[in-house]
C-alpha positions as CSV (number, residue, x, y, z in Angstrom):
1,M,-30.3,6.8,3.4
2,F,-27.2,6.3,1.2
3,G,-27.9,2.9,-0.2
4,D,-26.9,-0.6,0.6
5,V,-23.7,-1.4,2.6
6,L,-21.1,-3.0,0.3
7,N,-20.1,-6.6,1.1
8,T,-16.5,-5.6,1.5
9,T,-17.5,-3.2,4.2
10,K,-19.4,-5.9,6.0
11,I,-16.4,-8.3,5.8
12,M,-14.0,-5.7,7.1
13,A,-16.3,-4.7,9.9
14,H,-16.3,-8.3,11.2
15,C,-12.7,-9.1,10.6
16,P,-10.2,-6.6,12.1
17,P,-7.2,-8.1,10.4
18,I,-8.7,-7.5,7.0
19,L,-9.7,-4.0,8.0
20,R,-6.1,-3.2,9.1
21,A,-4.7,-4.6,5.9
22,A,-7.1,-2.6,3.8
23,K,-6.2,0.6,5.7
24,L,-2.5,-0.2,5.2
25,L,-3.1,-0.7,1.5
26,G,-4.8,2.7,1.2
27,A,-2.1,4.4,3.2
28,S,0.7,2.8,1.2
29,I,-0.9,3.9,-2.1
30,E,-1.2,7.4,-0.8
31,Q,2.3,7.5,0.6
32,S,4.0,5.8,-2.4
33,G,4.6,9.1,-4.2
34,Q,3.3,7.6,-7.5
35,L,0.5,10.1,-7.6
36,P,1.1,13.9,-7.2
37,K,-0.2,15.1,-3.8
38,G,-2.9,17.2,-5.4
39,L,-4.3,14.3,-7.4
40,V,-4.9,12.0,-4.4
41,P,-8.0,13.8,-3.1
42,L,-9.4,14.0,-6.6
43,V,-9.0,10.2,-7.0
44,S,-10.7,9.7,-3.7
45,L,-13.5,12.0,-4.8
46,R,-14.0,10.2,-8.1
47,V,-14.0,6.7,-6.4
48,A,-16.6,7.9,-3.9
49,S,-18.7,9.3,-6.8
50,I,-18.5,6.0,-8.7
51,N,-19.5,4.1,-5.6
52,G,-22.4,6.6,-4.9
53,C,-20.8,7.6,-1.6
54,P,-20.6,11.2,-0.3
55,F,-17.1,12.4,0.2
């Protein structure tokens, strides 16, 4: 319905340590304070749009 599953998603689904590390990376970027709080959801929306993923 939404297109092909990306290879990175397949890898993370089969390797919990990689999935945990990817989640930590995303969380650390969000919590770093480098982006203003209001910009974080806009960046997520743009990345989802680029990847053809609904957000």
